Structure formats: C-alpha cells, structure tokens
py3Dmol code that shows the C-alpha trace and the ligand (Angstrom):
import py3Dmol

protein = """\
ATOM      1  CA  MET A   1      53.493  -0.226  35.249  1.00  0.00           C
ATOM      2  CA  THR A   2      56.231  -2.772  36.076  1.00  0.00           C
ATOM      3  CA  ASP A   3      59.174  -3.732  33.996  1.00  0.00           C
ATOM      4  CA  ASP A   4      58.589  -6.758  31.691  1.00  0.00           C
ATOM      5  CA  PRO A   5      61.619  -9.048  31.801  1.00  0.00           C
ATOM      6  CA  GLU A   6      61.098  -9.889  28.170  1.00  0.00           C
ATOM      7  CA  GLU A   7      61.334  -6.255  27.140  1.00  0.00           C
ATOM      8  CA  THR A   8      64.547  -5.270  25.205  1.00  0.00           C
ATOM      9  CA  THR A   9      66.654  -2.373  26.064  1.00  0.00           C
ATOM     10  CA  ALA A  10      65.369  -0.487  22.971  1.00  0.00           C
ATOM     11  CA  GLU A  11      61.753  -1.076  23.926  1.00  0.00           C
ATOM     12  CA  ARG A  12      62.341   0.041  27.545  1.00  0.00           C
ATOM     13  CA  LYS A  13      64.024   3.181  26.224  1.00  0.00           C
ATOM     14  CA  MET A  14      61.135   3.952  23.879  1.00  0.00           C
ATOM     15  CA  ARG A  15      58.624   3.449  26.737  1.00  0.00           C
ATOM     16  CA  PHE A  16      60.675   5.641  29.027  1.00  0.00           C
ATOM     17  CA  LEU A  17      60.784   8.579  26.487  1.00  0.00           C
ATOM     18  CA  PHE A  18      57.068   8.093  25.635  1.00  0.00           C
ATOM     19  CA  GLN A  19      56.182   8.528  29.269  1.00  0.00           C
ATOM     20  CA  LEU A  20      58.248  11.695  29.394  1.00  0.00           C
ATOM     21  CA  ARG A  21      56.591  13.217  26.411  1.00  0.00           C
ATOM     22  CA  THR A  22      53.103  12.411  27.535  1.00  0.00           C
ATOM     23  CA  ARG A  23      53.794  14.148  30.794  1.00  0.00           C
ATOM     24  CA  GLY A  24      54.954  17.320  29.117  1.00  0.00           C
ATOM     25  CA  VAL A  25      58.715  16.931  28.535  1.00  0.00           C
ATOM     26  CA  THR A  26      58.794  18.164  24.949  1.00  0.00           C
ATOM     27  CA  ASP A  27      62.067  20.093  24.557  1.00  0.00           C
ATOM     28  CA  PRO A  28      64.046  17.901  22.139  1.00  0.00           C
ATOM     29  CA  ARG A  29      67.375  18.799  23.752  1.00  0.00           C
ATOM     30  CA  VAL A  30      66.178  17.757  27.143  1.00  0.00           C
ATOM     31  CA  LEU A  31      64.686  14.523  25.712  1.00  0.00           C
ATOM     32  CA  GLU A  32      68.003  13.825  24.048  1.00  0.00           C
ATOM     33  CA  ALA A  33      69.935  14.525  27.240  1.00  0.00           C
ATOM     34  CA  MET A  34      67.596  12.138  29.056  1.00  0.00           C
ATOM     35  CA  GLU A  35      67.929   9.488  26.326  1.00  0.00           C
ATOM     36  CA  ASN A  36      71.677   9.487  26.922  1.00  0.00           C
ATOM     37  CA  ILE A  37      71.656   8.867  30.601  1.00  0.00           C
ATOM     38  CA  ASP A  38      70.648   5.385  31.833  1.00  0.00           C
ATOM     39  CA  ARG A  39      68.633   5.952  35.005  1.00  0.00           C
ATOM     40  CA  GLY A  40      69.361   2.347  35.886  1.00  0.00           C
ATOM     41  CA  LEU A  41      72.880   3.241  36.831  1.00  0.00           C
ATOM     42  CA  PHE A  42      71.638   5.520  39.528  1.00  0.00           C
ATOM     43  CA  VAL A  43      69.185   3.203  41.373  1.00  0.00           C
ATOM     44  CA  ARG A  44      70.597   0.229  43.219  1.00  0.00           C
ATOM     45  CA  GLY A  45      69.428  -2.732  45.254  1.00  0.00           C
ATOM     46  CA  GLN A  46      65.870  -3.800  45.624  1.00  0.00           C
ATOM     47  CA  PHE A  47      64.457  -0.842  43.514  1.00  0.00           C
ATOM     48  CA  ALA A  48      66.806  -1.345  40.635  1.00  0.00           C
ATOM     49  CA  ASP A  49      64.108  -3.147  38.455  1.00  0.00           C
ATOM     50  CA  ARG A  50      61.924  -0.086  38.747  1.00  0.00           C
ATOM     51  CA  ALA A  51      64.369   2.400  37.428  1.00  0.00           C
ATOM     52  CA  TYR A  52      62.587   2.940  34.122  1.00  0.00           C
ATOM     53  CA  GLU A  53      59.226   3.716  35.783  1.00  0.00           C
ATOM     54  CA  ASP A  54      58.093   7.354  36.021  1.00  0.00           C
ATOM     55  CA  THR A  55      58.324   7.318  39.867  1.00  0.00           C
ATOM     56  CA  PRO A  56      60.669   8.633  42.596  1.00  0.00           C
ATOM     57  CA  LEU A  57      62.600   5.843  44.349  1.00  0.00           C
ATOM     58  CA  PRO A  58      64.558   5.487  47.554  1.00  0.00           C
ATOM     59  CA  ILE A  59      68.278   6.004  47.541  1.00  0.00           C
ATOM     60  CA  PRO A  60      70.796   5.790  50.492  1.00  0.00           C
ATOM     61  CA  CYS A  61      70.746   8.233  53.371  1.00  0.00           C
ATOM     62  CA  GLY A  62      66.942   8.350  53.431  1.00  0.00           C
ATOM     63  CA  GLN A  63      66.782  10.422  50.196  1.00  0.00           C
ATOM     64  CA  THR A  64      65.002   9.865  46.899  1.00  0.00           C
ATOM     65  CA  ILE A  65      65.859  10.041  43.164  1.00  0.00           C
ATOM     66  CA  SER A  66      63.233  12.266  41.676  1.00  0.00           C
ATOM     67  CA  GLN A  67      60.611  11.153  39.242  1.00  0.00           C
ATOM     68  CA  PRO A  68      62.014  11.264  35.617  1.00  0.00           C
ATOM     69  CA  SER A  69      59.140  13.450  34.350  1.00  0.00           C
ATOM     70  CA  VAL A  70      59.792  15.924  37.083  1.00  0.00           C
ATOM     71  CA  VAL A  71      63.487  15.980  36.301  1.00  0.00           C
ATOM     72  CA  GLY A  72      62.573  16.637  32.736  1.00  0.00           C
ATOM     73  CA  LEU A  73      60.160  19.406  33.439  1.00  0.00           C
ATOM     74  CA  MET A  74      62.549  21.099  35.880  1.00  0.00           C
ATOM     75  CA  THR A  75      65.394  20.872  33.277  1.00  0.00           C
ATOM     76  CA  GLN A  76      63.033  22.253  30.719  1.00  0.00           C
ATOM     77  CA  ALA A  77      62.068  25.168  32.835  1.00  0.00           C
ATOM     78  CA  LEU A  78      65.632  26.080  33.290  1.00  0.00           C
ATOM     79  CA  ALA A  79      66.063  26.811  29.446  1.00  0.00           C
ATOM     80  CA  ILE A  80      69.777  26.039  29.639  1.00  0.00           C
ATOM     81  CA  GLY A  81      72.250  27.371  27.191  1.00  0.00           C
ATOM     82  CA  ALA A  82      75.220  25.393  25.991  1.00  0.00           C
ATOM     83  CA  ARG A  83      77.652  27.831  27.592  1.00  0.00           C
ATOM     84  CA  ASP A  84      75.928  28.024  30.967  1.00  0.00           C
ATOM     85  CA  THR A  85      77.298  27.196  34.416  1.00  0.00           C
ATOM     86  CA  VAL A  86      74.660  25.591  36.393  1.00  0.00           C
ATOM     87  CA  LEU A  87      74.567  24.954  40.227  1.00  0.00           C
ATOM     88  CA  GLU A  88      72.464  22.015  41.487  1.00  0.00           C
ATOM     89  CA  VAL A  89      71.709  21.807  45.225  1.00  0.00           C
ATOM     90  CA  GLY A  90      70.928  18.249  46.107  1.00  0.00           C
ATOM     91  CA  THR A  91      73.100  15.757  44.203  1.00  0.00           C
ATOM     92  CA  GLY A  92      71.239  12.724  45.660  1.00  0.00           C
ATOM     93  CA  SER A  93      71.901   9.846  43.187  1.00  0.00           C
ATOM     94  CA  GLY A  94      73.550  12.163  40.622  1.00  0.00           C
ATOM     95  CA  TYR A  95      70.903  11.515  38.012  1.00  0.00           C
ATOM     96  CA  GLN A  96      69.798  15.084  37.529  1.00  0.00           C
ATOM     97  CA  ALA A  97      73.361  16.438  37.496  1.00  0.00           C
ATOM     98  CA  ALA A  98      74.182  13.812  34.776  1.00  0.00           C
ATOM     99  CA  ILE A  99      71.413  15.114  32.600  1.00  0.00           C
ATOM    100  CA  LEU A 100      72.414  18.795  33.167  1.00  0.00           C
ATOM    101  CA  SER A 101      75.949  17.800  32.207  1.00  0.00           C
ATOM    102  CA  GLY A 102      74.884  17.115  28.626  1.00  0.00           C
ATOM    103  CA  LEU A 103      73.288  20.508  28.269  1.00  0.00           C
ATOM    104  CA  CYS A 104      75.625  23.105  29.681  1.00  0.00           C
ATOM    105  CA  ARG A 105      79.392  23.874  30.034  1.00  0.00           C
ATOM    106  CA  ARG A 106      79.781  23.026  33.714  1.00  0.00           C
ATOM    107  CA  VAL A 107      77.713  21.670  36.598  1.00  0.00           C
ATOM    108  CA  TYR A 108      78.521  22.188  40.226  1.00  0.00           C
ATOM    109  CA  THR A 109      76.379  19.942  42.350  1.00  0.00           C
ATOM    110  CA  LEU A 110      76.251  19.836  46.192  1.00  0.00           C
ATOM    111  CA  ASP A 111      74.904  17.434  48.758  1.00  0.00           C
ATOM    112  CA  ARG A 112      75.124  17.436  52.519  1.00  0.00           C
ATOM    113  CA  HIS A 113      75.707  13.670  52.567  1.00  0.00           C
ATOM    114  CA  ARG A 114      79.297  12.530  51.838  1.00  0.00           C
ATOM    115  CA  ARG A 115      78.181   8.986  50.811  1.00  0.00           C
ATOM    116  CA  LEU A 116      75.858  10.372  48.062  1.00  0.00           C
ATOM    117  CA  VAL A 117      78.457  12.682  46.705  1.00  0.00           C
ATOM    118  CA  GLN A 118      81.105   9.853  46.470  1.00  0.00           C
ATOM    119  CA  GLU A 119      78.718   7.436  44.880  1.00  0.00           C
ATOM    120  CA  ALA A 120      77.550   9.969  42.355  1.00  0.00           C
ATOM    121  CA  GLU A 121      81.113  10.965  41.567  1.00  0.00           C
ATOM    122  CA  ALA A 122      82.014   7.306  40.843  1.00  0.00           C
ATOM    123  CA  ILE A 123      79.147   7.166  38.302  1.00  0.00           C
ATOM    124  CA  PHE A 124      80.169  10.493  36.684  1.00  0.00           C
ATOM    125  CA  THR A 125      83.672   9.071  36.237  1.00  0.00           C
ATOM    126  CA  GLN A 126      82.354   5.859  34.853  1.00  0.00           C
ATOM    127  CA  LEU A 127      80.269   7.815  32.279  1.00  0.00           C
ATOM    128  CA  GLY A 128      83.061  10.321  31.459  1.00  0.00           C
ATOM    129  CA  LEU A 129      81.072  13.280  32.637  1.00  0.00           C
ATOM    130  CA  TYR A 130      84.097  15.358  33.439  1.00  0.00           C
ATOM    131  CA  ASN A 131      82.213  18.699  33.454  1.00  0.00           C
ATOM    132  CA  ILE A 132      80.420  17.845  36.756  1.00  0.00           C
ATOM    133  CA  ILE A 133      82.035  19.037  39.974  1.00  0.00           C
ATOM    134  CA  ALA A 134      80.379  17.415  43.066  1.00  0.00           C
ATOM    135  CA  GLN A 135      81.146  18.715  46.501  1.00  0.00           C
ATOM    136  CA  ILE A 136      79.963  17.917  50.056  1.00  0.00           C
ATOM    137  CA  ALA A 137      78.466  21.141  51.224  1.00  0.00           C
ATOM    138  CA  ASP A 138      75.438  22.846  52.774  1.00  0.00           C
ATOM    139  CA  GLY A 139      73.821  23.956  49.444  1.00  0.00           C
ATOM    140  CA  SER A 140      71.494  26.348  51.178  1.00  0.00           C
ATOM    141  CA  ARG A 141      74.522  28.733  51.286  1.00  0.00           C
ATOM    142  CA  GLY A 142      75.250  28.143  47.558  1.00  0.00           C
ATOM    143  CA  LEU A 143      78.776  28.067  46.320  1.00  0.00           C
ATOM    144  CA  PRO A 144      80.127  31.643  46.778  1.00  0.00           C
ATOM    145  CA  ASP A 145      83.570  30.825  45.328  1.00  0.00           C
ATOM    146  CA  GLN A 146      82.068  29.973  41.897  1.00  0.00           C
ATOM    147  CA  ALA A 147      79.217  32.409  41.908  1.00  0.00           C
ATOM    148  CA  PRO A 148      77.342  33.927  40.111  1.00  0.00           C
ATOM    149  CA  PHE A 149      75.575  31.166  38.171  1.00  0.00           C
ATOM    150  CA  ASP A 150      73.486  31.283  34.876  1.00  0.00           C
ATOM    151  CA  ARG A 151      71.149  28.699  36.365  1.00  0.00           C
ATOM    152  CA  ILE A 152      70.416  27.168  39.791  1.00  0.00           C
ATOM    153  CA  LEU A 153      68.394  24.142  40.418  1.00  0.00           C
ATOM    154  CA  VAL A 154      67.334  23.106  43.889  1.00  0.00           C
ATOM    155  CA  THR A 155      66.107  19.542  44.230  1.00  0.00           C
ATOM    156  CA  ALA A 156      65.027  19.693  47.838  1.00  0.00           C
ATOM    157  CA  ALA A 157      62.119  21.734  49.224  1.00  0.00           C
ATOM    158  CA  ALA A 158      62.825  25.054  51.022  1.00  0.00           C
ATOM    159  CA  GLU A 159      60.179  27.140  52.803  1.00  0.00           C
ATOM    160  CA  ASP A 160      61.420  30.100  50.690  1.00  0.00           C
ATOM    161  CA  PRO A 161      64.016  30.326  48.014  1.00  0.00           C
ATOM    162  CA  PRO A 162      67.230  30.680  50.007  1.00  0.00           C
ATOM    163  CA  GLY A 163      68.658  34.184  50.051  1.00  0.00           C
ATOM    164  CA  PRO A 164      72.213  33.142  49.397  1.00  0.00           C
ATOM    165  CA  LEU A 165      71.065  31.284  46.242  1.00  0.00           C
ATOM    166  CA  LEU A 166      69.054  34.325  44.969  1.00  0.00           C
ATOM    167  CA  ALA A 167      72.212  36.397  45.484  1.00  0.00           C
ATOM    168  CA  GLN A 168      74.313  34.012  43.543  1.00  0.00           C
ATOM    169  CA  LEU A 169      72.157  34.183  40.361  1.00  0.00           C
ATOM    170  CA  LYS A 170      73.352  36.262  37.449  1.00  0.00           C
ATOM    171  CA  ILE A 171      71.068  38.989  36.130  1.00  0.00           C
ATOM    172  CA  GLY A 172      68.968  37.214  33.417  1.00  0.00           C
ATOM    173  CA  GLY A 173      69.611  33.936  35.281  1.00  0.00           C
ATOM    174  CA  ILE A 174      66.948  31.441  36.212  1.00  0.00           C
ATOM    175  CA  MET A 175      66.470  29.361  39.426  1.00  0.00           C
ATOM    176  CA  VAL A 176      63.962  26.545  39.702  1.00  0.00           C
ATOM    177  CA  VAL A 177      63.141  25.514  43.279  1.00  0.00           C
ATOM    178  CA  PRO A 178      60.321  23.656  45.096  1.00  0.00           C
ATOM    179  CA  VAL A 179      58.917  25.775  47.993  1.00  0.00           C
ATOM    180  CA  GLY A 180      56.611  24.844  50.870  1.00  0.00           C
ATOM    181  CA  GLN A 181      56.492  22.741  53.934  1.00  0.00           C
ATOM    182  CA  SER A 182      58.364  19.433  53.679  1.00  0.00           C
ATOM    183  CA  ASP A 183      55.481  17.305  54.810  1.00  0.00           C
ATOM    184  CA  ALA A 184      53.054  18.903  52.351  1.00  0.00           C
ATOM    185  CA  VAL A 185      52.570  19.300  48.670  1.00  0.00           C
ATOM    186  CA  GLN A 186      55.017  21.962  47.419  1.00  0.00           C
ATOM    187  CA  THR A 187      54.979  24.386  44.575  1.00  0.00           C
ATOM    188  CA  LEU A 188      57.723  24.332  41.986  1.00  0.00           C
ATOM    189  CA  ILE A 189      58.624  27.904  41.152  1.00  0.00           C
ATOM    190  CA  ARG A 190      60.790  29.572  38.600  1.00  0.00           C
ATOM    191  CA  VAL A 191      62.628  32.705  39.632  1.00  0.00           C
ATOM    192  CA  THR A 192      64.166  34.953  37.049  1.00  0.00           C
ATOM    193  CA  ARG A 193      66.645  37.608  38.117  1.00  0.00           C
ATOM    194  CA  THR A 194      66.006  40.951  36.312  1.00  0.00           C
ATOM    195  CA  GLU A 195      68.006  44.207  36.424  1.00  0.00           C
ATOM    196  CA  THR A 196      65.875  45.455  39.233  1.00  0.00           C
ATOM    197  CA  GLY A 197      64.729  42.388  41.204  1.00  0.00           C
ATOM    198  CA  PHE A 198      63.148  38.883  40.741  1.00  0.00           C
ATOM    199  CA  ASP A 199      60.220  37.645  38.782  1.00  0.00           C
ATOM    200  CA  TYR A 200      58.465  34.499  40.111  1.00  0.00           C
ATOM    201  CA  ASP A 201      56.140  32.100  38.375  1.00  0.00           C
ATOM    202  CA  GLU A 202      54.512  28.938  39.599  1.00  0.00           C
ATOM    203  CA  LEU A 203      54.986  25.818  37.564  1.00  0.00           C
ATOM    204  CA  ARG A 204      53.286  22.956  39.217  1.00  0.00           C
ATOM    205  CA  GLN A 205      52.730  21.023  42.483  1.00  0.00           C
ATOM    206  CA  VAL A 206      55.538  18.625  43.533  1.00  0.00           C
ATOM    207  CA  ARG A 207      56.796  16.691  46.567  1.00  0.00           C
ATOM    208  CA  PHE A 208      60.480  16.698  47.418  1.00  0.00           C
ATOM    209  CA  VAL A 209      62.495  15.806  50.493  1.00  0.00           C
ATOM    210  CA  PRO A 210      63.370  18.815  52.599  1.00  0.00           C
ATOM    211  CA  LEU A 211      66.280  21.224  52.204  1.00  0.00           C
ATOM    212  CA  VAL A 212      68.114  20.697  55.569  1.00  0.00           C
ATOM    213  CA  GLU A 213      70.806  23.077  56.908  1.00  0.00           C
ATOM    214  CA  GLY A 214      74.223  21.758  57.821  1.00  0.00           C
ATOM    215  CA  LEU A 215      76.067  18.659  56.811  1.00  0.00           C
ATOM    216  CA  GLY A 216      74.691  15.107  57.226  1.00  0.00           C
ATOM    217  CA  GLN A 217      76.302  12.481  59.504  1.00  0.00           C
ATOM    218  CA  THR A 218      77.108  10.089  56.576  1.00  0.00           C
TER     219      THR A 218
END
"""
ligand_1 = """\
26
SAH
N 68.680 15.540 42.331
C 68.677 14.208 42.976
C 67.548 14.029 43.972
C 67.809 14.877 45.188
S 66.863 14.340 46.645
C 68.735 13.122 42.087
O 68.756 13.390 40.803
O 68.922 12.023 42.523
C 67.436 15.759 47.580
C 68.848 15.893 48.057
O 69.071 17.160 48.705
C 69.235 14.790 49.000
O 70.307 14.025 48.512
C 69.642 15.603 50.283
O 70.669 15.032 50.909
C 70.092 16.910 49.621
N 70.022 18.097 50.487
C 69.049 18.425 51.381
N 69.401 19.530 52.049
C 70.619 19.939 51.529
C 71.469 21.031 51.719
N 71.233 21.996 52.637
N 72.674 21.078 51.061
C 72.979 20.087 50.137
N 72.177 19.038 49.834
C 70.945 19.051 50.542
"""
view = py3Dmol.view(width=600, height=400)
view.addModel(protein, "pdb")
view.setStyle({"model": 0}, {"cartoon": {"style": "trace"}})
view.addModel(ligand_1, "xyz")
view.setStyle({"model": 1}, {"stick": {}})
view.zoomTo()
view.show()
C-alpha cells in the first residue's frame, strides 16, 4: 500500500488508524496517543513518503523505526497507568517514546547511539514532550539511578530478558521485550513481577534489531 499524493492529511490519518485497529490495536487510549503523534516527523529522507504505512523503515545508524501496529500492540500490552514511570530501551527514532509520553507521567528512553538520541530529543522539544528524558546509555543495564520502574519496554531483541532490567521492575510492574536470536523470528513476551517472582506470557512473533551491549561509535 503506497501513499496516494492526492490523499488529504485527514484521509491518511483515518487509514493509519484503521490499519492499527484491524491489526489488533483496540485500546482507545493507545489509539488516541497514536493519533496525536505524526509518524512522518520520525522518518526522514528517501523513506519519508512511506511513514504512514504499517511497516518498519530504516533510520540512521543501521537501525529501524518499528512497525506502527507492533508499537501499538506493545504499548497496549504494557497497560500503562497515567501516573507511571516508564523506561524504554532503544530510543531509535523516538516514535515509540513519543507515544508513551502521552500515556504516563514520565518516560526515560535510552539508546547506545548518540546521533539517534540527539535527533529524537530535537523532535521531543519541537512537539513540547517535556516528560521524556533521553540518554545515551547501554540500556541492557537499565537506569539504576531512576529505578524501579512501573513499566519497561525493550525495543531491541535480547536472547533473554536482561537481568538488570528485571531487577529494576517494581512489584506489580510489567516489562515487554522481544526475545530470541537476532537473525531469527523472535517472540514478544510480557513479564509481570509478582511478590514472589516473575510471570511470563508470550504475545506474538516479531522481528527486531538486536540489543547490543556497550555504546555505539556514532
Ligand atoms: N523504539 C524505536 C525503535 C528502536 S530500534 C523507535 O520507536 O523508533 C532499536 C534501537 O535499540 C536502536 O536504535 C538501537 O541503537 C538500540 N539499542 C540496541 N542495543 C541497545 C542497548 N544495549 N542500549 C540502548 N539502546 C540499544
């Protein structure tokens, strides 16, 4: 499905939301948050005209902006409360963080690439999303200074849910993370921290770029 140049902004928005609903994003708060954030701001260059398609697209540093329906399904699976503090690992373009921003009190988002964090921050400022704090960091270690978190979203695939992230989840907290080998289909899982341990449930098959330890060169 390619974008029709004759299509108006309102029509394009309607089609974008329709695609999300047909792929299982049904939570009205999540749909509203996604309606409020223009994905076109987060995709630049030769792929910009495909921003409203339900597909992942390349962004700088060899990374990808996730597929909108997957962003919606992950956000929905987190069942975010308005007073929650959310940690996102993998800022990428900043699109997912911008959507989280509309649903909770504060978002911390980490990426190992300086360029991605700086470009995302510029968009957050442009949009007035002042409850997002973006940092250059190895997110596989989490953010111990601000822990524990109500919700954690990992948008890069790990072989297992990283131990430091599990440790930084509040009791009753939820983490959503794709697990599996980076070159294979991965499973999106939801981890809920209980008084005594962790409950795991499998949500769906996904494909994400890998979670890589250490900081990037750019
Ligand atoms: N959520 C993003 C898409 C993320 S793509 C969006 O909405 O656009 C995955 C991102 O995870 C990449 O930007 C990659 O640089 C980052 N990443 C991979 N390993 C990481 C790590 N250990 N710490 C922080 N970020 C990491």
